[in-house]
RODO-2510 file (C-alpha; in nm, 4 decimals, decimal comma):
residues 309
     n   res          X          Y          Z
     1     m    -1,5686     4,6111    -1,3713
     2     t    -1,7235     4,3829    -1,1097
     3     a    -1,6630     4,0090    -1,0825
     4     e    -2,0273     3,9546    -1,1768
     5     t    -1,9887     4,1640    -1,4926
     6     t    -1,6699     3,9801    -1,5852
     7     a    -1,8375     3,6402    -1,5490
     8     s    -2,1287     3,7613    -1,7605
     9     d    -1,8937     3,8853    -2,0307
    10     l    -1,7094     3,5533    -2,0300
    11     r    -2,0325     3,3608    -2,0657
    12     r    -2,1388     3,5729    -2,3629
    13     a    -1,7980     3,5356    -2,5246
    14     s    -1,8049     3,1585    -2,4838
    15     g    -2,1545     3,1149    -2,6196
    16     a    -2,2822     2,9552    -2,3005
    17     p    -2,5376     2,9581    -2,1556
    18     g    -2,7768     2,9824    -2,4445
    19     g    -2,6067     2,7305    -2,6723
    20     g    -2,4789     2,3756    -2,6383
    21     e    -2,3960     2,1943    -2,3199
    22     v    -2,1194     2,2905    -2,0824
    23     v    -1,9169     1,9697    -2,0515
    24     l    -1,6281     1,8806    -1,8211
    25     v    -1,4261     1,5847    -1,9545
    26     v    -1,1799     1,4245    -1,7132
    27     g    -0,9209     1,2085    -1,8863
    28     a    -0,9614     1,4073    -2,2077
    29     s    -0,6134     1,3735    -2,3583
    30     s    -0,6409     1,0153    -2,4817
    31     g    -0,8691     0,7261    -2,5690
    32     i    -1,2391     0,7268    -2,4853
    33     g    -1,2168     1,0550    -2,2942
    34     r    -1,0702     1,2340    -2,5945
    35     a    -1,3179     1,0726    -2,8337
    36     s    -1,6053     1,1761    -2,6036
    37     a    -1,4803     1,5356    -2,5929
    38     i    -1,4713     1,5456    -2,9739
    39     e    -1,8213     1,3954    -2,9936
    40     f    -1,9577     1,6643    -2,7606
    41     a    -1,7710     1,9258    -2,9645
    42     r    -1,9666     1,8148    -3,2702
    43     r    -2,2813     1,9035    -3,0750
    44     g    -2,1507     2,2557    -3,0219
    45     a    -2,0618     2,2075    -2,6555
    46     s    -1,8432     2,4365    -2,4475
    47     l    -1,5717     2,2145    -2,3037
    48     v    -1,3371     2,2056    -2,0074
    49     l    -1,0749     1,9377    -2,0723
    50     v    -0,8793     1,7796    -1,7869
    51     s    -0,5845     1,5395    -1,7849
    52     r    -0,2352     1,5080    -1,6409
    53     s    -0,0630     1,5833    -1,9727
    54     a    -0,0712     1,9528    -2,0628
    55     t     0,0910     1,9000    -2,4039
    56     t    -0,1468     1,6308    -2,5241
    57     l    -0,4385     1,8174    -2,3700
    58     a    -0,3623     2,1067    -2,6045
    59     d    -0,3748     1,8630    -2,8984
    60     a    -0,7118     1,7341    -2,7806
    61     a    -0,8367     2,0916    -2,7505
    62     a    -0,7346     2,1586    -3,1119
    63     d    -0,9291     1,8480    -3,2207
    64     c    -1,2358     1,9734    -3,0335
    65     r    -1,2172     2,3216    -3,1845
    66     a    -1,1880     2,1685    -3,5311
    67     a    -1,4931     1,9521    -3,4572
    68     g    -1,7079     2,2564    -3,3742
    69     a    -1,6778     2,3232    -3,0002
    70     r    -1,8118     2,6638    -2,8957
    71     a    -1,5226     2,7124    -2,6563
    72     v    -1,2498     2,4981    -2,5021
    73     e    -1,0687     2,5448    -2,1704
    74     c    -0,7786     2,3208    -2,0627
    75     v    -0,6944     2,2386    -1,6999
    76     p    -0,3958     2,0083    -1,6418
    77     a    -0,4828     1,8093    -1,3280
    78     d    -0,4465     1,4695    -1,1664
    79     v    -0,7689     1,3194    -1,0298
    80     l    -0,5759     1,2235    -0,7159
    81     d    -0,5280     1,5936    -0,6375
    82     p    -0,8602     1,7146    -0,4902
    83     a    -0,7624     2,0808    -0,5160
    84     a    -0,6767     2,0436    -0,8844
    85     v    -1,0079     1,8693    -0,9549
    86     q    -1,1918     2,1449    -0,7719
    87     s    -1,0036     2,4026    -0,9791
    88     a    -1,1281     2,2382    -1,2987
    89     v    -1,4888     2,2450    -1,1786
    90     d    -1,4474     2,6081    -1,0732
    91     r    -1,3100     2,6900    -1,4199
    92     a    -1,6218     2,5422    -1,5789
    93     t    -1,8713     2,7238    -1,3571
    94     g    -1,6714     3,0463    -1,3430
    95     t    -1,6256     3,0686    -1,7182
    96     f    -1,9541     2,9293    -1,8457
    97     g    -2,1887     2,9873    -1,5535
    98     r    -2,3068     2,6319    -1,5172
    99     l    -2,2101     2,2665    -1,5584
   100     d    -2,4386     2,0398    -1,7616
   101     v    -2,2333     1,7247    -1,8160
   102     v    -1,9337     1,5599    -1,6490
   103     v    -1,7574     1,2747    -1,8279
   104     h    -1,5068     1,0899    -1,6112
   105     a    -1,2756     0,8672    -1,8158
   106     a    -0,9405     0,8931    -1,6353
   107     t    -0,7870     0,5523    -1,5643
   108     v    -0,4585     0,3606    -1,5607
   109     m    -0,3916    -0,0121    -1,5902
   110     a    -0,1358    -0,2761    -1,4880
   111     y    -0,0673    -0,6350    -1,5887
   112     g     0,0753    -0,8946    -1,3527
   113     r    -0,0136    -1,1670    -1,1050
   114     i    -0,1213    -1,0367    -0,7670
   115     e     0,2018    -1,1438    -0,5950
   116     d     0,4166    -0,9922    -0,8733
   117     v     0,2663    -0,6450    -0,9117
   118     q     0,4511    -0,3854    -0,7059
   119     p     0,2313    -0,2767    -0,4136
   120     e     0,2671     0,0904    -0,5045
   121     v     0,1543     0,0167    -0,8629
   122     f    -0,1480    -0,1797    -0,7406
   123     e    -0,2380     0,1007    -0,5026
   124     r    -0,2052     0,3708    -0,7673
   125     v    -0,4229     0,1843    -1,0201
   126     v    -0,6948     0,1342    -0,7600
   127     d    -0,6656     0,4868    -0,6214
   128     t    -0,6907     0,6451    -0,9668
   129     a    -1,0235     0,4728    -1,0273
   130     v    -1,1759     0,4795    -0,6803
   131     l    -1,0274     0,7807    -0,5021
   132     g    -1,0095     0,9725    -0,8304
   133     t    -1,3788     0,9126    -0,8932
   134     f    -1,4552     1,0113    -0,5354
   135     n    -1,2657     1,3386    -0,5854
   136     v    -1,4573     1,4143    -0,9050
   137     f    -1,7902     1,3393    -0,7362
   138     r    -1,7039     1,5529    -0,4331
   139     s    -1,6297     1,8534    -0,6544
   140     v    -1,9181     1,8301    -0,9002
   141     l    -2,2007     1,7223    -0,6692
   142     p    -2,2463     2,0586    -0,4919
   143     v    -2,2855     2,2217    -0,8341
   144     l    -2,5360     1,9663    -0,9613
   145     r    -2,7327     1,9731    -0,6361
   146     a    -2,7510     2,3529    -0,6487
   147     q    -2,8626     2,3426    -1,0130
   148     r    -3,0931     2,0463    -0,9434
   149     r    -3,0012     1,9157    -1,2867
   150     g    -2,7076     1,7712    -1,4781
   151     h    -2,5443     1,4497    -1,5958
   152     v    -2,2420     1,2509    -1,4822
   153     v    -2,1168     0,9728    -1,7102
   154     v    -1,8400     0,7465    -1,5797
   155     v    -1,6456     0,5283    -1,8221
   156     s    -1,6443     0,1908    -1,6492
   157     s    -1,5341    -0,1420    -1,8006
   158     l    -1,6470    -0,4958    -1,8727
   159     l    -1,3909    -0,5794    -1,6013
   160     a    -1,6179    -0,4090    -1,3483
   161     s    -1,8472    -0,7120    -1,3872
   162     i    -1,6034    -1,0015    -1,4379
   163     t    -1,2493    -1,0950    -1,3339
   164     a    -0,9427    -1,1959    -1,5337
   165     p    -0,6037    -1,3341    -1,4251
   166     t    -0,3054    -1,0940    -1,4330
   167     m    -0,5452    -0,7980    -1,4248
   168     g    -0,6216    -0,7970    -1,0524
   169     s    -0,5345    -0,4316    -0,9918
   170     y    -0,7557    -0,3075    -1,2751
   171     v    -1,0393    -0,5441    -1,1834
   172     t    -1,0265    -0,4249    -0,8219
   173     a    -1,0189    -0,0636    -0,9410
   174     k    -1,3181    -0,1002    -1,1698
   175     w    -1,5285    -0,3069    -0,9281
   176     g    -1,4675    -0,0439    -0,6614
   177     q    -1,5434     0,2417    -0,8968
   178     l    -1,8719     0,0859    -1,0067
   179     g    -1,9695     0,0346    -0,6434
   180     l    -1,9151     0,4054    -0,5854
   181     v    -2,1208     0,4916    -0,8946
   182     r    -2,4111     0,2702    -0,7903
   183     t    -2,4087     0,4172    -0,4404
   184     l    -2,4259     0,7703    -0,5792
   185     q    -2,7154     0,6721    -0,8033
   186     q    -2,9054     0,5693    -0,4908
   187     e    -2,8116     0,8848    -0,3010
   188     l    -2,9419     1,1108    -0,5781
   189     r    -3,2862     0,9561    -0,6097
   190     e    -3,4457     1,2678    -0,4608
   191     l    -3,3108     1,4723    -0,7550
   192     p    -3,4808     1,3259    -1,0636
   193     d    -3,3042     1,5650    -1,3030
   194     v    -2,9544     1,4765    -1,1822
   195     h    -2,8465     1,1612    -1,3630
   196     v    -2,5441     0,9363    -1,3062
   197     s    -2,4700     0,6782    -1,5749
   198     a    -2,1890     0,4300    -1,6311
   199     v    -2,0744     0,3044    -1,9714
   200     a    -1,8792    -0,0229    -1,9705
   201     p    -1,6777    -0,0931    -2,2860
   202     g    -1,5195    -0,4241    -2,3736
   203     g    -1,1979    -0,4328    -2,5736
   204     t    -1,1437    -0,0884    -2,7261
   205     t    -0,8636     0,0264    -2,9531
   206     t    -0,7194     0,2947    -2,7257
   207     p    -0,3552     0,3505    -2,6207
   208     i    -0,4172     0,2251    -2,2648
   209     y    -0,2711    -0,1184    -2,3448
   210     d     0,0607     0,0267    -2,4634
   211     q     0,0704     0,2641    -2,1665
   212     a    -0,0092     0,0049    -1,8994
   213     a     0,2353    -0,1094    -1,6352
   214     t     0,3436    -0,4708    -1,6820
   215     v     0,5654    -0,7320    -1,5203
   216     l     0,4675    -1,0051    -1,7667
   217     g     0,7485    -0,9446    -2,0170
   218     n     0,5042    -0,8288    -2,2835
   219     t     0,2296    -0,5748    -2,3388
   220     g    -0,1410    -0,6369    -2,3766
   221     h    -0,3840    -0,5535    -2,6527
   222     p    -0,7641    -0,5277    -2,6654
   223     p    -0,9344    -0,8685    -2,6730
   224     p    -1,1945    -0,9234    -2,9463
   225     p    -1,4467    -0,8052    -3,0327
   226     v    -1,2580    -0,4747    -3,0476
   227     y    -1,4434    -0,1439    -3,0722
   228     t    -1,3268     0,2033    -3,1656
   229     p    -1,3190     0,4733    -2,8972
   230     e    -1,5516     0,6769    -3,1186
   231     r    -1,8152     0,4038    -3,0950
   232     v    -1,7905     0,4004    -2,7149
   233     a    -1,7970     0,7815    -2,7126
   234     r    -2,1303     0,7766    -2,8949
   235     h    -2,2654     0,5583    -2,6139
   236     v    -2,1297     0,8091    -2,3620
   237     v    -2,3012     1,1021    -2,5364
   238     a    -2,6236     0,9010    -2,5765
   239     r    -2,6534     0,8819    -2,1969
   240     i    -2,7481     1,2513    -2,1913
   241     d    -3,0753     1,1727    -2,3654
   242     r    -3,1092     0,8185    -2,2279
   243     p    -2,9490     0,7876    -1,8818
   244     r    -2,8699     0,4311    -1,7712
   245     r    -2,7385     0,2900    -1,4456
   246     l    -2,4957     0,0770    -1,6459
   247     k    -2,4723     0,0561    -2,0244
   248     q    -2,2649    -0,2291    -2,1633
   249     s    -2,0837    -0,0947    -2,4685
   250     g    -2,0159    -0,4136    -2,6601
   251     f    -2,2489    -0,6798    -2,7962
   252     a    -2,0458    -0,9634    -2,6414
   253     n    -2,0370    -0,8122    -2,2910
   254     p    -2,3697    -0,9596    -2,1697
   255     v    -2,2671    -1,3072    -2,2920
   256     i    -1,9311    -1,2892    -2,1147
   257     i    -2,0942    -1,1616    -1,7941
   258     a    -2,3543    -1,4404    -1,8078
   259     g    -2,0753    -1,6983    -1,8388
   260     f    -1,8936    -1,5459    -1,5411
   261     r    -2,2074    -1,5524    -1,3225
   262     l    -2,3819    -1,8697    -1,4362
   263     l    -2,0940    -2,1015    -1,5299
   264     p    -1,8016    -1,9998    -1,3086
   265     p    -1,6076    -2,3314    -1,3403
   266     v    -1,6185    -2,3092    -1,7200
   267     f    -1,5380    -1,9381    -1,7178
   268     d    -1,2401    -1,9886    -1,4847
   269     l    -1,1111    -2,2728    -1,7036
   270     l    -1,1222    -2,0673    -2,0234
   271     v    -1,0510    -1,7060    -1,9252
   272     g    -0,6768    -1,7459    -1,8659
   273     p    -0,5891    -1,9281    -2,1915
   274     l    -0,8196    -1,7033    -2,3954
   275     l    -0,6648    -1,3905    -2,2467
   276     r    -0,3129    -1,5149    -2,3246
   277     v    -0,4058    -1,5896    -2,6873
   278     f    -0,6357    -1,2971    -2,7659
   279     g    -0,5391    -1,0278    -2,5144
   280     m    -0,1594    -1,0372    -2,5025
   281     s     0,0935    -0,9123    -2,7556
   282     r     0,3819    -1,1233    -2,8834
   283     d     0,6358    -0,8503    -2,8068
   284     t     0,9053    -0,8438    -2,5408
   285     v     0,9326    -0,5549    -2,2956
   286     p     1,1122    -0,5097    -1,9628
   287     p     0,9076    -0,4485    -1,6480
   288     t     0,7628    -0,0992    -1,6608
   289     t     0,5299     0,1208    -1,4594
   290     g     0,3940     0,2690    -1,7827
   291     n     0,1826     0,5785    -1,7217
   292     v     0,0667     0,4708    -1,3768
   293     f     0,2603     0,7434    -1,1938
   294     a     0,3101     1,0003    -1,4696
   295     p     0,1708     1,0566    -1,8187
   296     v     0,3551     0,9364    -2,1290
   297     p     0,2499     1,2061    -2,3788
   298     e     0,4121     1,0414    -2,6812
   299     k     0,1791     0,7430    -2,6376
   300     e    -0,1397     0,9449    -2,5956
   301     s    -0,3898     0,9677    -2,8808
   302     t    -0,7531     0,8952    -2,9481
   303     r    -0,6909     0,5532    -3,1021
   304     g    -0,4366     0,2811    -3,0430
   305     d    -0,2696     0,0664    -3,3087
   306     y    -0,5469    -0,1905    -3,3417
   307     w    -0,8412    -0,2147    -3,5779
   308     g    -1,1839    -0,1714    -3,4216
   309     l    -1,5504    -0,1965    -3,5145
***
């Protein structure tokens, strides 16, 4: 049996091409990435799920199969490992013959004043967003250029458009990531059927707050208004039919951004106290690096502990 025949047999067995989309989801074991994978599964997609946590990735795969996915492949990988990212892309194209959609949702977060955050934690948070996104782009772009079609959706953040005290590493990460996204959008203008979109949620009830590194003595929680990851995931999936340079996923986001840009003295006066009241838990925890350097599988799930719209 030739390699070509084997690939053909695999494509027929998976139901793709000829059925739903072939979707690569990076950061699929938890939060918005997992919710997006399940939402695509409901559309009958064939999925390749990527995250650092093999155990939780298997749980996410089971959720996707139950939701109606045509086929699910799992590739444990860290976005900071270019070879591992390339392996995931190769699994998608080798198994299913093409790549229609890439959702990039992998991220980590840290709380602390700039002078208090450990340099290696700051660097890892920024690298995961910026260098990790670069690695994903570098692996998927040759495929999309060869196909001359496809979609990339990056899960950004409201904090890619504003700043907030004690969140400097995450703000830097998300501003840098969005700059990379916008640059790629410009570089792909000659390919009208290759689309790159960003979706920027506000506070979302995902486990990222409990998994974040912190030196504040307490953990954070999503500031109101709080949305469910499933709601954000629907915005991610909607970008396939309606690509957008940047979609704010949250009705309050434009108001907050306007305050940041148009009334900076007022914004700077209010953002710190509001974040302490509405974005910080009343618990007590020792300094921790959270999941910045390694996954914490027991804290991974689609939703966090907070109620969301």
